C-alpha positions as CSV (number, residue, x, y, z in Angstrom):
1,X,-11.1,5.7,7.8
2,X,-8.8,3.1,6.4
3,X,-10.7,0.0,5.2
4,X,-9.0,-3.2,4.0
5,X,-10.7,-5.4,1.3
6,X,-11.0,-9.1,1.9
7,X,-8.2,-9.6,-0.6
8,X,-5.9,-7.1,1.3
9,X,-6.6,-8.8,4.6
10,X,-5.8,-12.2,3.1
11,X,-2.5,-10.9,1.6
12,X,-1.6,-9.2,5.0
13,X,-1.8,-12.6,6.6
14,X,0.0,-14.6,3.8
15,X,2.8,-12.1,3.5
16,X,3.3,-11.4,7.2
17,X,2.6,-7.6,6.8
18,X,1.1,-5.7,9.7
19,X,-1.7,-3.1,9.4
20,X,0.5,-0.7,11.2
21,X,3.1,-0.5,8.5
22,X,0.4,-0.3,5.8
23,X,-1.1,2.7,7.7
24,X,2.3,4.3,8.1
25,X,2.9,3.9,4.3
26,X,-0.5,5.5,3.5
27,X,0.0,8.4,6.0
28,X,3.7,9.1,5.2
29,X,4.7,7.6,1.8
30,X,8.1,8.1,0.3
31,X,6.7,8.0,-3.2
32,X,3.2,8.4,-4.8
33,X,2.1,7.3,-8.2
34,X,-1.3,7.3,-10.0
35,X,-2.5,4.0,-11.3
36,X,-5.2,3.0,-13.7
37,X,-8.8,3.9,-13.0
38,X,-9.1,5.5,-9.6
39,X,-6.4,3.6,-7.9
40,X,-3.2,5.0,-6.4
41,X,0.2,3.4,-5.5
42,X,2.4,4.5,-2.6
43,X,5.8,3.2,-1.4
44,X,7.6,3.5,1.8
45,X,11.1,2.2,2.5
46,X,11.6,0.0,5.6
47,X,15.2,-1.0,6.0
48,X,16.2,-2.6,2.6
49,X,12.6,-3.2,1.3
50,X,9.8,-1.0,0.0
51,X,6.2,-1.6,1.0
52,X,3.9,-1.1,-2.0
53,X,0.3,-0.3,-1.2
54,X,-2.4,0.0,-3.8
55,X,-5.6,1.8,-2.7
56,X,-8.5,3.9,-3.8
57,X,-10.6,6.7,-2.2
58,X,-14.3,6.1,-1.7
59,X,-15.9,9.1,-0.2
60,X,-13.9,9.9,2.9
61,X,-12.4,6.4,3.2
62,X,-9.2,4.9,2.0
63,X,-9.8,1.4,0.7
64,X,-6.7,-0.8,0.6
65,X,-6.8,-3.2,-2.3
66,X,-3.4,-5.0,-1.8
67,X,0.1,-4.6,-0.5
68,X,3.4,-6.3,-0.8
69,X,7.2,-5.9,-0.3
70,X,9.5,-5.1,-3.2
71,X,13.3,-4.9,-3.2
72,X,13.7,-2.3,-6.0
73,X,10.4,-0.9,-7.3
74,X,10.5,-0.4,-11.1
75,X,8.5,2.9,-10.7
76,X,11.3,4.4,-8.6
77,X,14.4,5.5,-10.5
């Protein structure tokens, strides 16, 4: 199951991002990177922008911490 933290839900609303594109990014990312602690980062390109999603795994759940659009992610060369 995909769970959104309160912070992630707030940022979805503030940034005009739908849960559908976040779920699509999680299920079919173009790029994956480990992050500090137990967090992971995934990117998916939509038109000219990349959606960056930061999440962690808790048991069988994916917990979305935050998400935002980037023009040219620095992790992608």
